[in-house]
C-alpha positions as CSV (number, residue, x, y, z in Angstrom):
1,M,0.0,0.0,0.0
2,T,1.4,3.4,-0.9
3,K,1.9,6.0,1.7
4,T,-0.7,8.3,0.2
5,L,-3.3,5.4,0.1
6,A,-2.4,4.4,3.6
7,V,-3.0,8.0,4.9
8,L,-6.3,8.2,2.9
9,V,-7.5,4.9,4.4
10,A,-6.5,5.9,7.9
11,S,-8.1,9.2,7.6
12,L,-11.4,7.8,6.3
13,A,-11.4,5.4,9.2
14,I,-11.1,8.2,11.7
15,L,-13.2,10.8,10.0
16,A,-16.8,10.3,11.1
17,T,-18.0,13.6,9.8
18,A,-20.1,15.0,7.0
19,C,-22.2,18.1,6.2
20,G,-24.9,18.6,3.6
21,G,-23.9,19.4,0.1
22,G,-25.4,20.6,-3.2
23,G,-24.8,22.6,-6.3
24,A,-25.2,26.2,-7.5
25,G,-28.4,27.5,-8.9
26,G,-29.7,30.2,-11.2
27,P,-28.5,33.6,-12.4
28,V,-27.1,36.2,-10.1
29,A,-27.3,39.9,-10.3
30,T,-24.1,41.9,-10.6
31,T,-23.6,45.1,-8.6
32,T,-20.7,47.4,-8.1
33,A,-18.9,47.6,-4.8
34,S,-18.0,50.9,-3.3
35,Q,-14.8,52.7,-4.2
36,A,-13.4,52.0,-0.8
37,A,-13.7,48.2,-1.2
38,A,-12.5,48.3,-4.8
39,S,-9.3,50.1,-3.7
40,A,-8.4,47.1,-1.6
41,S,-7.5,45.1,-4.7
42,P,-3.8,44.5,-5.2
43,T,-2.1,44.9,-8.6
44,A,-3.6,42.3,-10.8
45,R,-1.5,39.1,-11.2
46,P,-1.0,37.5,-14.7
47,C,-3.8,35.2,-15.6
48,C,-4.2,32.4,-14.9
49,T,-2.9,29.6,-12.6
50,K,-5.4,26.8,-12.5
51,V,-6.6,25.7,-9.0
52,V,-9.1,23.0,-8.2
53,A,-10.9,23.9,-4.9
54,A,-14.0,22.4,-3.2
55,Y,-16.4,23.3,-0.4
56,S,-18.1,20.6,1.7
57,N,-21.6,21.9,2.1
58,I,-24.1,24.4,0.9
59,S,-23.8,26.7,3.9
60,A,-23.2,30.4,4.2
61,D,-19.8,29.4,5.8
62,D,-18.7,29.2,2.1
63,W,-20.2,32.5,1.0
64,I,-16.9,34.3,0.7
65,P,-15.3,31.9,-1.9
66,W,-18.7,31.8,-3.7
67,Y,-18.6,35.6,-4.0
68,A,-14.9,35.6,-5.0
69,F,-15.7,33.1,-7.8
70,E,-18.9,34.8,-9.0
71,K,-17.5,38.3,-9.1
72,G,-14.2,37.4,-10.8
73,I,-12.0,38.2,-7.8
74,F,-10.0,34.9,-8.2
75,K,-9.3,35.8,-11.8
76,D,-8.3,39.4,-10.8
77,N,-5.6,37.7,-8.7
78,G,-4.4,35.5,-11.4
79,L,-6.3,32.3,-10.6
80,E,-8.6,30.1,-12.7
81,V,-10.5,28.3,-10.0
82,D,-12.5,25.2,-10.6
83,L,-14.8,25.5,-7.5
84,Q,-16.6,22.3,-6.8
85,S,-19.2,21.1,-4.4
86,I,-18.4,17.8,-2.5
87,N,-21.0,16.3,-0.2
88,G,-19.5,16.3,3.3
89,G,-16.3,17.0,5.1
90,T,-15.2,13.3,5.0
91,Q,-15.4,13.2,1.2
92,T,-13.8,16.6,0.8
93,S,-10.9,15.6,3.0
94,A,-10.6,12.3,1.1
95,A,-10.5,14.2,-2.2
96,L,-7.8,16.5,-0.9
97,L,-5.7,13.5,0.3
98,G,-6.3,11.7,-3.0
99,G,-5.2,14.7,-5.0
100,S,-8.4,15.3,-7.0
101,I,-8.6,18.8,-5.4
102,Q,-5.8,21.1,-4.2
103,I,-7.7,23.3,-1.8
104,G,-10.6,22.4,0.4
105,Q,-13.0,24.4,2.6
106,F,-14.2,22.1,5.4
107,G,-14.0,21.8,9.2
108,G,-10.8,22.1,11.2
109,A,-12.0,19.0,13.2
110,E,-11.8,16.9,10.0
111,A,-8.3,18.2,9.2
112,L,-7.3,17.4,12.8
113,S,-8.6,13.9,12.6
114,A,-6.9,13.4,9.2
115,N,-3.6,14.5,10.6
116,A,-4.1,12.2,13.6
117,G,-4.4,9.4,11.1
118,G,-1.0,10.3,9.4
119,A,-1.9,13.0,6.9
120,D,-0.1,16.3,6.7
121,L,-2.8,18.9,6.1
122,V,-2.3,22.6,6.7
123,V,-5.0,25.2,7.6
124,V,-4.1,28.6,6.2
125,A,-7.3,30.5,7.0
126,N,-10.5,30.1,8.9
127,L,-13.7,31.5,7.3
128,A,-15.8,30.8,10.4
129,P,-13.7,31.5,13.6
130,V,-16.8,31.2,15.8
131,Y,-19.6,28.6,15.6
132,P,-22.0,30.0,13.0
133,Y,-25.1,28.4,14.4
134,K,-28.2,28.8,16.6
135,L,-29.5,25.9,18.6
136,Y,-33.2,25.5,17.6
137,V,-35.6,23.7,19.9
138,Q,-39.1,22.3,19.7
139,K,-42.1,24.1,21.1
140,G,-42.3,23.6,24.9
141,I,-38.5,23.8,25.5
142,K,-38.0,27.1,27.1
143,T,-34.7,26.8,29.1
144,V,-31.4,24.9,28.9
145,A,-32.6,22.7,31.8
146,D,-35.5,21.6,29.6
147,L,-33.0,19.9,27.2
148,K,-32.2,17.2,29.8
149,G,-33.2,13.8,28.5
150,K,-34.0,15.2,25.0
151,T,-32.6,14.1,21.6
152,I,-30.4,16.5,19.8
153,G,-29.5,16.0,16.2
154,V,-26.1,16.5,14.6
155,S,-24.9,15.6,11.1
156,N,-22.3,13.1,12.0
157,A,-20.2,12.2,15.1
158,G,-17.1,14.3,15.2
159,G,-18.2,16.8,12.6
160,S,-18.5,20.5,12.8
161,S,-22.2,20.4,14.0
162,D,-21.3,17.8,16.6
163,I,-18.4,19.8,18.0
164,A,-20.5,23.0,18.0
165,T,-23.4,21.3,19.7
166,R,-21.3,19.7,22.4
167,A,-19.4,22.9,23.0
168,A,-22.6,24.9,23.4
169,L,-24.1,22.4,25.8
170,K,-20.9,22.3,27.9
171,N,-20.9,26.1,28.0
172,A,-24.5,26.1,29.2
173,G,-23.7,23.7,32.0
174,L,-24.9,20.4,30.5
175,D,-22.9,17.2,30.0
176,P,-23.5,16.3,26.4
177,D,-22.6,12.6,27.1
178,K,-25.0,12.2,30.1
179,D,-27.7,14.9,30.0
180,V,-28.9,14.5,26.4
181,L,-28.9,11.9,23.6
182,I,-26.9,13.2,20.6
183,Q,-28.1,11.5,17.4
184,A,-26.4,11.6,14.0
185,V,-28.8,12.2,11.2
186,G,-26.4,12.4,8.3
187,S,-26.5,15.9,7.0
188,H,-27.3,19.6,7.6
189,A,-30.5,19.2,5.5
190,N,-31.5,16.2,7.5
191,R,-31.1,18.1,10.7
192,T,-33.5,20.7,9.5
193,L,-36.0,18.1,8.2
194,N,-35.8,16.2,11.5
195,L,-36.5,19.4,13.5
196,L,-39.5,20.1,11.3
197,N,-41.0,16.6,11.6
198,G,-40.3,16.4,15.3
199,T,-38.1,13.4,15.4
200,I,-35.4,15.3,17.2
201,D,-35.9,17.8,20.0
202,A,-33.1,20.3,19.1
203,G,-30.4,20.9,16.6
204,V,-28.1,23.6,15.4
205,D,-29.0,25.5,12.2
206,D,-28.2,28.9,10.7
207,P,-29.5,31.4,8.2
208,P,-30.9,31.1,5.6
209,E,-31.6,27.4,6.2
210,D,-33.4,28.2,9.4
211,L,-36.2,30.0,7.5
212,E,-38.5,27.0,7.6
213,L,-37.9,26.4,11.3
214,V,-39.0,29.9,12.1
215,K,-42.1,29.5,9.9
216,A,-42.9,26.3,11.8
217,G,-42.7,28.2,15.1
218,L,-39.4,26.7,16.4
219,T,-37.2,29.1,18.3
220,P,-33.4,29.5,18.8
221,L,-32.5,28.7,22.5
222,I,-28.8,29.5,22.1
223,D,-27.1,31.8,19.7
224,L,-23.7,30.2,19.5
225,A,-22.2,32.9,17.2
226,S,-23.0,35.7,19.7
227,Q,-21.1,33.8,22.4
228,K,-17.9,34.1,20.3
229,L,-16.6,30.7,21.3
230,P,-13.4,30.1,19.3
231,A,-13.9,27.5,16.6
232,A,-12.2,26.1,13.5
233,N,-15.5,25.6,11.7
234,T,-14.5,26.2,8.1
235,G,-10.8,26.1,7.3
236,V,-9.0,26.7,4.0
237,I,-7.0,23.5,3.9
238,M,-4.4,21.9,1.7
239,Q,-1.7,19.3,1.8
240,R,1.7,20.6,3.0
241,S,3.4,19.4,-0.2
242,Y,1.1,21.5,-2.3
243,L,1.5,24.6,-0.1
244,N,5.3,24.3,-0.2
245,A,5.3,24.1,-4.0
246,N,2.7,26.8,-4.7
247,K,3.1,29.5,-2.1
248,D,2.3,32.3,-4.6
249,T,-0.9,30.5,-5.6
250,V,-1.9,30.0,-2.0
251,Q,-1.3,33.7,-1.3
252,A,-3.4,34.7,-4.3
253,Y,-6.2,32.5,-3.1
254,V,-6.1,33.9,0.4
255,D,-5.9,37.5,-1.0
256,S,-9.0,36.8,-3.1
257,L,-11.0,35.7,0.0
258,V,-9.9,38.8,2.0
259,I,-10.8,41.1,-0.9
260,A,-14.1,39.3,-1.4
261,R,-15.2,39.8,2.2
262,A,-14.3,43.5,2.0
263,K,-16.3,43.9,-1.2
264,M,-19.3,42.0,0.3
265,K,-19.4,44.4,3.2
266,A,-19.8,47.2,0.6
267,D,-22.1,45.3,-1.7
268,K,-25.0,43.8,0.2
269,P,-27.3,43.4,-2.8
270,G,-24.6,41.6,-4.8
271,A,-23.6,39.4,-1.9
272,V,-27.2,38.5,-1.2
273,A,-27.8,37.6,-4.8
274,V,-24.8,35.2,-4.8
275,L,-26.2,33.5,-1.7
276,G,-29.6,33.2,-3.3
277,K,-28.0,31.6,-6.3
278,Y,-26.3,28.8,-4.4
279,F,-29.3,28.2,-2.1
280,K,-31.8,28.5,-5.0
281,L,-33.7,30.9,-2.7
282,D,-35.4,34.1,-3.5
283,N,-36.8,35.0,0.0
284,Q,-35.2,38.4,0.5
285,D,-36.0,38.5,4.2
286,A,-34.1,35.2,4.8
287,L,-31.2,36.2,2.6
288,N,-30.9,39.6,4.3
289,A,-31.0,37.9,7.7
290,A,-28.2,35.6,6.6
291,Y,-26.1,38.6,5.5
292,D,-26.5,40.4,8.8
293,F,-25.7,37.2,10.7
294,F,-22.6,36.2,8.8
295,M,-21.2,39.7,8.2
296,N,-21.7,40.9,11.7
297,E,-21.4,37.9,13.9
298,V,-19.4,35.3,12.1
299,T,-16.8,36.4,9.5
300,Q,-13.9,38.7,10.0
301,A,-12.0,41.1,7.8
302,Y,-8.9,38.8,8.1
303,P,-9.7,35.1,8.4
304,A,-6.9,34.3,10.8
305,V,-6.4,30.7,12.0
306,E,-5.3,30.2,15.6
307,V,-4.3,27.3,17.8
308,G,-7.1,28.2,20.3
309,Q,-9.8,27.6,17.7
310,F,-9.1,23.9,17.9
311,K,-9.5,23.6,21.6
312,D,-13.0,22.2,21.6
313,A,-12.2,19.7,18.8
314,V,-9.2,18.4,20.7
315,E,-11.2,18.0,24.0
316,I,-14.2,16.4,22.3
317,L,-12.4,14.1,19.8
318,G,-9.5,13.2,22.1
319,P,-11.1,10.7,24.4
320,K,-12.2,8.5,21.5
321,N,-9.0,8.9,19.5
322,P,-5.8,9.1,21.5
323,N,-3.9,10.2,18.4
324,I,-5.7,13.5,18.4
325,K,-3.7,14.8,21.3
326,T,-0.4,13.9,19.6
327,V,-1.1,16.4,16.8
328,D,0.9,19.7,17.2
329,I,-1.7,22.2,16.2
330,S,0.9,25.0,15.9
331,K,2.5,22.9,13.1
332,M,-0.8,22.3,11.2
333,I,-1.6,25.9,10.8
334,D,0.2,28.6,8.7
335,T,-0.7,32.2,9.6
336,T,1.7,33.9,7.2
337,F,-0.7,34.2,4.2
338,V,-3.5,36.0,6.1
339,K,-0.8,38.1,7.9
340,S,0.6,39.1,4.5
341,A,-2.9,40.2,3.3
342,Q,-3.4,42.1,6.5
343,D,0.0,43.8,6.2
344,R,-1.1,45.0,2.8
345,K,-4.5,46.1,4.2
346,L,-6.4,44.1,1.6
347,G,-9.4,43.8,3.9
348,G,-9.6,47.6,4.5
């Protein structure tokens, strides 16, 4: 068995995570960002270096790369990006390890598990440095204490929604292993569906997916994003060998994300249109709510990745996988690319 195949098999055995996935939708309106945001663009790089990138779910976590793709910001920075949708963090990590993609956007917990299995993945940016969720509950659940004995849905054990749910419960004073039953339902979409049909009592969701929950009268008991708990929820991840051989390309990719976020802040109509395209959604109230939530509570001008963002993942995954605690987080993150963009004030 080759080393690459061995790492891939080991990683797939450890990774028990997945998020919902899907594809892009209809046409998107184009708007012009303000002069201030436009001035953040660096001198255009020669076009074009080809990059195959992927995101692991249809979630507003991935809004920034969608906007960079749709508005031509990657091309402005000399990149021709093949931006793919892969269903789930496990599959996205496997594609990265197998070499079919070069850059992946998926959970830091998945990257941590892969490295515990012998991979050498590096996280260069974090698009969601706090948990971008709200914990929705069925009617009749009014307090955190009411959750005791209830069933809470997550996508898959060890995935982003599982880490977020357990962290939220612990922060609220509950023991996620004793006070509640955590049930894997397979995907983000399934969490929403199970909440709607009442087969689970609670589960994390976020705008704009939570529109149907609100319509059905379910309410958010805990706003995880507002708590600002450090999280490695959506990393920009690649193999170290690729990073070392393509540092200029990686810098251009990170620059594009920073510029995209700055332009989104100045271009709400354009940003909302992009989100609507990928969600196949035209409800402006839901899209505007998502914009306010992600722009004000979740994303940052500079998507820095930090060791502390992996704390919950280490504490939650470690007891079931001793190899987790052998991973040196400081060596699996590279802060230089975001720092370079910040030094050049690309995010304003």
